[in-house]
C-alpha positions in Angstrom: 253.9 175.1 90.9 253.2 173.1 94.0 249.8 171.4 94.0 248.7 173.3 97.1 249.1 176.5 95.1 246.6 175.6 92.4 243.4 177.6 92.3 240.5 176.2 94.4 238.4 175.3 91.4 241.2 173.3 89.8 241.9 171.4 93.1 238.2 170.7 93.5 238.1 169.3 89.9 241.0 167.0 90.7 239.3 165.8 93.8 236.1 165.1 91.9 237.9 163.2 89.3 239.7 161.1 91.9 236.5 160.4 93.8 233.9 160.1 91.1 235.8 158.1 88.4 236.4 155.1 90.6 234.1 152.2 91.1 231.9 153.1 94.0 232.4 150.9 97.0 233.1 151.2 100.7 236.8 150.3 100.2 237.4 153.0 97.6 235.6 155.5 99.8 238.0 154.7 102.6 240.9 155.7 100.4 239.2 159.0 99.6 239.2 159.8 103.3 243.0 160.4 102.9 242.2 163.7 101.1 240.8 165.1 104.3 244.0 164.5 106.3 246.5 166.4 104.1 245.8 169.9 105.2 243.0 172.3 106.3 242.6 173.6 102.7 242.2 170.2 101.2 239.7 169.2 103.9 237.6 172.3 103.2 237.5 171.7 99.5 237.1 167.9 99.5 234.8 167.2 102.4 231.6 167.7 100.5 233.0 165.5 97.7 234.1 162.7 99.9 231.0 162.7 102.2 228.4 162.7 99.5 227.7 159.0 99.4 226.3 156.7 102.2 227.2 153.0 101.9 225.3 150.2 103.6 225.7 146.5 102.9 223.6 143.9 104.8 224.6 140.3 104.8 222.6 137.6 106.5 224.2 135.0 108.8 224.6 132.3 106.0 226.8 134.6 103.9 230.6 134.4 103.9 231.5 136.4 107.0 235.2 137.0 106.0 235.6 140.7 105.7 238.3 143.3 106.0 238.9 144.1 109.7 239.2 147.8 108.9 235.6 148.0 107.6 233.1 149.6 110.0 230.9 146.7 111.0 227.8 146.4 113.2 226.2 143.0 114.0 222.4 143.1 114.1 220.2 140.1 114.5 222.9 137.7 113.3 223.5 139.8 110.2 226.5 141.9 109.2 226.0 145.6 108.4 229.0 147.1 106.6 228.6 150.9 106.5 230.1 154.3 106.8 227.0 155.8 108.5 228.7 156.1 111.9 231.4 158.3 110.4 228.8 160.6 108.8 227.2 161.1 112.2 230.4 161.3 114.2 231.9 163.9 111.9 228.6 165.8 111.6 228.5 165.3 107.8 225.1 163.8 107.4 223.8 166.9 105.7 226.4 166.4 102.9 224.9 163.0 101.9 223.4 163.1 98.4 223.6 159.4 97.4 222.7 156.2 99.2 224.2 153.0 98.0 222.4 150.1 99.7 223.3 146.4 98.9 221.4 143.4 100.3 223.3 140.1 100.0 220.9 137.3 101.0 220.3 133.6 100.8 216.7 133.1 101.6 214.8 136.4 101.5 215.9 139.9 100.4 213.1 141.5 102.4 214.7 140.5 105.8 218.0 142.1 104.9 216.3 145.2 103.6 214.3 145.5 106.8 217.5 145.4 108.8 219.1 148.1 106.7 216.1 150.4 107.2 216.0 149.8 110.9 219.7 150.6 111.2 219.3 153.9 109.3 216.4 154.8 111.6 218.9 155.0 114.4 219.9 158.3 112.9 216.5 160.0 112.4 216.0 163.1 110.2 219.5 162.8 108.8 219.0 161.6 105.3 216.4 163.9 103.8 218.9 165.5 101.5 219.7 162.3 99.7 218.4 162.6 96.1 219.8 159.4 94.5 219.3 155.8 95.6 221.3 152.8 94.3 219.5 149.7 95.6 220.8 146.2 94.8 220.0 142.8 96.1 222.0 139.7 95.3 221.4 136.0 96.1 224.5 134.8 97.8 223.7 131.1 97.6 225.4 128.8 95.3 222.1 128.2 93.6 218.9 130.3 93.3 216.3 129.5 95.9 213.3 130.7 93.9 210.9 128.9 96.3 211.9 131.4 99.0 212.3 134.3 96.8 208.8 134.1 95.3 207.2 134.3 98.8 205.7 137.7 98.1 204.1 139.3 101.1 202.2 142.5 100.1 202.0 143.8 103.7 205.7 143.3 104.3 206.6 145.0 101.0 204.3 148.0 101.8 206.0 148.4 105.2 209.4 148.4 103.6 208.4 150.9 101.0 207.0 153.2 103.7 210.1 152.8 105.7 212.2 153.8 102.7 210.1 156.9 102.0 210.2 158.0 105.7 214.1 157.8 105.6 214.6 159.4 102.1 211.5 161.3 101.1 213.2 163.5 98.5 214.6 161.0 96.1 214.8 162.1 92.5 216.8 159.2 91.0 216.5 155.5 91.6 218.7 152.8 90.2 217.7 149.2 90.9 219.8 146.1 90.4 220.0 142.6 91.5 219.1 138.9 91.1 216.0 137.0 92.0 212.4 138.1 91.9 212.2 141.4 93.7 210.0 143.0 91.0 207.1 143.6 93.3 209.2 145.4 95.9 211.2 147.4 93.4 208.0 148.3 91.5 206.2 149.6 94.5 209.3 151.5 95.6 209.5 153.2 92.3 205.8 153.9 92.3 206.0 155.5 95.7 208.2 158.3 94.3 206.4 158.4 91.0 205.3 162.1 91.2 208.8 163.4 91.9 211.3 161.0 90.1 213.2 162.4 87.1 215.3 159.2 86.6 214.4 155.5 87.0 216.9 152.8 86.0 216.2 149.1 86.7 218.0 146.1 85.4 215.5 144.0 87.4 212.0 143.2 86.1 209.7 145.5 87.9 205.9 145.4 88.3 203.9 148.6 88.5 200.1 148.8 88.9 198.6 150.2 85.8 197.3 153.4 87.4 200.8 154.8 88.1 201.7 157.8 86.0 205.3 159.2 86.2 204.9 162.9 85.8 208.4 164.2 85.3 210.7 161.4 84.2 213.5 162.6 82.0 215.3 159.2 82.0 213.7 155.8 82.0 215.8 152.7 81.6 214.1 149.5 82.6 213.7 145.8 81.9 210.1 144.7 81.3 208.5 141.8 83.0 206.7 140.2 80.0 205.8 137.1 82.0 203.3 139.1 84.0 202.1 141.0 80.9 203.7 144.1 82.5 203.4 147.3 80.5 204.1 151.0 81.1 201.0 153.0 81.9 200.3 156.6 81.0 204.0 157.6 81.0 204.3 161.4 80.4 206.1 161.3 77.0 206.7 165.0 77.0 209.3 164.9 79.7 211.4 161.9 78.6 214.8 162.7 77.2 216.2 159.1 77.4 214.2 155.9 77.1 215.6 152.4 77.4 213.2 149.5 77.1 214.8 146.0 77.5 213.4 142.5 77.3 210.4 143.9 75.4 208.0 141.1 74.4 206.8 140.9 70.8 203.3 141.4 72.1 204.2 144.7 73.8 201.4 147.3 73.6 202.7 150.7 72.6 199.3 152.0 73.3 200.3 152.0 77.0 202.3 155.2 76.4 199.1 157.1 75.4 198.0 159.8 77.7 194.4 159.9 76.4 192.2 157.2 75.0 191.2 159.3 72.0 194.7 160.1 70.7 195.6 158.3 67.4 199.3 158.7 67.9 202.1 158.8 70.5 204.5 161.7 70.5 207.8 161.6 72.4 208.3 165.3 71.9 211.7 165.7 73.7 213.2 162.2 73.5 216.8 162.3 72.2 218.0 158.7 72.9 216.0 155.5 72.6 217.4 152.0 73.2 214.9 149.3 72.4 215.8 145.6 72.9 213.3 142.9 72.2 213.2 139.7 74.3 215.0 136.6 73.1 212.4 134.1 74.4 211.6 132.1 71.3 208.5 130.6 73.0 206.6 133.8 73.2 203.3 133.9 71.3 202.9 136.7 68.8 199.4 137.9 69.4 197.3 139.4 66.6 196.7 142.6 68.5 200.2 143.1 69.7 201.2 146.5 68.5 197.8 147.9 67.9 195.6 150.5 69.6 192.7 149.2 71.7 190.2 149.9 69.0 192.2 147.8 66.5 193.7 150.7 64.5 197.5 151.0 64.0 199.4 153.5 66.1 201.9 156.0 64.8 204.8 156.8 67.2 206.5 160.2 66.5 210.1 161.0 67.6 210.6 164.6 66.4 213.7 165.3 68.5 215.4 161.8 68.4 219.2 161.9 68.0 220.3 158.4 68.8 218.4 155.1 68.1 219.5 151.6 69.0 217.3 148.6 68.3 218.0 145.0 69.0 215.6 142.4 67.6 216.6 138.8 67.6 213.5 137.6 65.9 212.4 137.8 62.3 210.0 140.7 63.1 210.8 144.1 64.4 207.4 145.8 64.3 208.7 149.0 65.8 209.7 150.2 62.4 206.2 149.8 61.2 204.9 152.5 63.6 207.9 154.8 64.2 208.0 158.2 62.5 211.7 159.3 62.7 213.2 162.7 62.0 215.0 163.4 58.7 218.4 163.7 60.3 219.9 161.9 63.3 223.3 161.4 64.9 223.3 157.6 65.0 221.1 154.7 63.8 222.1 151.3 65.2 220.2 148.2 64.5 220.9 144.6 65.5 218.6 142.2 63.8 218.2 139.3 61.4 218.4 139.3 57.6 214.6 139.9 57.6 215.2 143.1 59.6 217.7 144.3 57.0 215.1 143.7 54.3 212.5 145.7 56.3 215.0 148.6 56.7 215.8 148.6 53.0 212.1 149.4 52.3 211.8 152.3 54.6 213.2 155.8 54.7 216.4 155.7 56.8 217.3 159.1 58.3 220.5 160.9 57.2 222.8 160.0 60.1 226.4 160.5 61.1 226.8 156.9 62.1 224.9 154.0 60.6 225.5 150.6 62.2 223.9 147.4 61.0 224.4 144.1 62.8 222.9 140.9 61.2 222.7 138.1 63.7 221.5 134.5 63.7 222.2 134.0 60.1 222.0 130.3 59.2 221.9 130.3 55.4 224.2 131.6 52.8 224.7 135.4 52.5 222.3 135.5 49.6 222.4 138.0 46.8 219.0 139.5 48.0 220.3 140.3 51.4 223.5 141.9 50.0 221.4 144.1 47.7 219.2 145.1 50.7 222.3 146.2 52.6 223.4 148.1 49.4 220.1 149.9 49.3 220.3 150.9 53.0 223.8 152.3 52.6 222.9 154.1 49.4 219.9 155.7 51.1 222.2 157.3 53.7 225.0 158.8 51.6 225.9 161.5 54.2 226.9 159.1 56.9 230.5 159.5 58.0 230.7 156.3 59.9 229.1 153.2 58.4 229.4 150.0 60.4 228.3 146.6 59.2 228.5 143.5 61.4 227.3 140.2 60.0 227.4 137.4 62.6 226.2 133.9 62.7 227.1 131.1 60.3 227.6 132.4 56.8 229.2 130.0 54.4 229.5 132.2 51.3 229.5 135.8 50.5 228.9 136.9 46.9 231.2 139.9 46.8 230.4 140.4 43.2 227.2 142.3 44.1 228.7 144.2 47.1 228.4 148.0 46.8 229.7 148.8 50.3 232.2 151.5 49.3 230.9 153.8 52.2 231.7 151.3 54.9 234.3 152.2 57.5 233.8 149.1 59.7 233.1 145.6 58.6 232.9 142.5 60.9 231.9 139.3 59.2 231.2 136.0 61.1 231.9 133.8 58.1 234.3 131.1 56.9 236.2 133.4 54.6 238.9 132.2 52.2 241.8 134.4 51.0 240.4 135.1 47.6 237.0 136.2 49.1 238.8 138.4 51.6 240.8 140.1 48.9 237.7 140.6 46.8 235.9 142.2 49.7 238.9 144.5 50.5 239.0 145.6 46.9 235.4 146.7 47.1 235.9 148.8 50.2 238.3 151.7 49.6 237.2 153.6 52.7 237.3 150.8 55.2 239.5 151.2 58.3 238.4 148.4 60.5 238.0 144.8 59.2 237.4 141.6 61.0 236.7 138.0 59.8 235.6 135.7 62.5 236.6 132.4 60.8 239.4 132.9 58.4 240.6 130.0 56.3 244.4 129.8 56.4 246.0 129.2 53.0 249.3 127.7 51.9 251.2 130.6 50.4 254.8 129.8 49.2 257.4 131.9 50.9 258.8 133.0 47.5 255.5 134.5 46.7 256.1 137.6 48.8 259.6 137.3 50.3 263.3 137.2 49.3 264.3 134.6 46.7 267.8 134.4 48.2 270.2 136.5 50.3 271.4 138.7 47.5 268.5 139.1 45.2 265.1 140.6 46.0 261.8 139.4 44.7 259.4 142.0 43.2 257.1 143.6 45.7 253.6 142.4 45.8 250.9 144.7 44.4 249.6 146.9 47.2 245.9 146.6 47.8 243.9 149.8 47.3 242.6 150.2 50.8 242.6 152.5 53.9 242.4 149.6 56.4 244.3 150.4 59.6 242.9 147.6 61.8 242.6 144.0 60.7 241.5 141.2 62.9 241.4 137.5 61.9 240.3 134.5 64.0 241.8 131.2 62.9 240.9 127.7 63.9 244.2 126.2 64.9 242.7 122.8 65.2 241.9 122.9 61.5 244.9 124.8 60.1 248.5 124.1 61.0 250.8 126.9 62.3 252.7 127.3 59.0 249.6 128.0 57.0 248.3 130.5 59.6 251.6 132.4 59.7 251.8 132.5 56.0 248.4 134.0 55.7 249.3 136.7 58.2 252.5 137.6 56.4 250.7 137.7 53.1 248.1 140.2 54.1 250.5 142.3 56.2 252.7 143.1 53.2 249.9 143.9 50.9 248.0 146.4 53.2 250.3 149.5 53.2 247.9 151.4 55.5 247.7 148.7 58.2 248.6 149.8 61.7 247.2 146.9 63.9 247.1 143.2 62.9 245.2 141.2 65.5 245.2 137.5 64.9 243.5 135.2 67.4 245.2 131.8 67.3 246.1 129.2 69.8 249.8 129.5 69.0 252.6 131.8 70.2 254.6 133.5 67.5 256.9 136.5 67.5 256.7 138.5 64.3 259.7 140.6 65.0 262.1 138.4 63.0 259.8 138.6 60.0 259.5 142.4 60.2 263.2 142.9 60.6 264.0 140.6 57.7 261.6 142.1 55.2 261.3 145.7 56.2 263.7 146.8 53.5 261.3 145.4 50.9 258.0 146.2 52.6 258.7 149.3 54.8 255.1 149.4 56.0 255.8 146.4 58.2 257.7 148.6 60.6 254.4 150.6 61.2 252.4 147.5 62.1 251.7 146.2 65.6 251.2 142.5 65.6 249.0 141.1 68.3 248.8 137.3 68.2 246.4 136.3 71.0 244.5 133.2 71.9 240.8 133.3 70.8 238.5 134.9 73.3 235.2 134.4 71.4 233.4 136.6 68.8 231.3 139.4 70.2 228.8 140.6 67.7 226.8 142.9 70.0 227.3 146.6 69.5 
């Protein structure tokens, strides 16, 4: 069947996939214009998809002015405006615009560039009232951050910019803010201007809102907190939130700011399904005595009756959220990144029955002591119905006492440790359901060739005993400056012939080695070798975040 004979809804779906699953930029948008030139039918189906996003990038005169000659460019007050606004007006498609993507690239002051962008859009009055989503980003284009200029906060100027934005796009429902520098006053006031109508607010930039703002209908809130200015959310309507992401949360964060009334003794997020909570990494913060308490000194209880997915990151010893959270009995996923102290806190509380349980222990500087292992055992045993159990232990761990491990439920285990072969084999023996295993620092071992290979060309050595494991993916990171190539390769060969279920062996080493010869030579003895893909790559660093 010719593509033009496909039903209209199928064609429209193809166009949407082509347009929406690309990185949004003026250049990718220009390629999408080709859809409108094929035939009248394609133009009719695709025009509302292609002309749904307005792009506007403002660069000041000190920016790099080398741009693509094919880009629509206007020069205003010694600044470059790269945009597709003209084509929207020329082709009478302004009424199709639903998104506005505005980028301000500046050196000295983001406000100037933003003012130019607003003035440029004012040349087309009453054209952008149907835009419901705004992506606003500002980036400092200098080789170094000029905070002295960036911090020159002019309240009158900011208020003018906010009013200008609202006049251009009064019907915004979603705002996404990104950028560098200190634009938190501008971004905060902009979000506050739409506070009675927004249903989504996303900001990777610290924003500052006056405490009397109350977002009435937010369903998604994902922001980074400005703890330096003691910023806190005020009177958020918790009944409307479905997704909540709080990042850079200070340890002295007052959860009482979510209360709608002063006499309530608890906070209820009645419809919240996803909660991402990330505490700040600043080690110099002062843990105040009244941090997580109500104003009258009594402890708060925070209820999450509809919560499905929880992700908490706490780099400090304390994670007070769990002291106040009342979680449902069952959830879809429960992911925690914390210290060994966090693990001990979790072992003493009721963990919901979840489909996916993920524990990530970071900043470990002492031995993996028996107490911590038992705490992990207790957490896993308290969640027996979990189908996916992930345990990531990062940091510097010199010894693991696998004799007390009871991690039979684990399906993923990543350990940042200096692990020797005997310890690795002991851990594998304890984990019959594991399918993804990684050791960050693996100690290569001298294993004689005759231990697992042919004794001579005519006689075969007995097969090594197969390890009782379901591991399909094994990743080892070697230090090639400590262990020579022959020891590393011997360790790889030894494990690959013993894990019959193995499908992918990823070894990060600073040497290049083709394992094809080894597979071909010993596949008659160890047929599982033909099912293994060997990836020997140079180390790229250990990522313990989940």
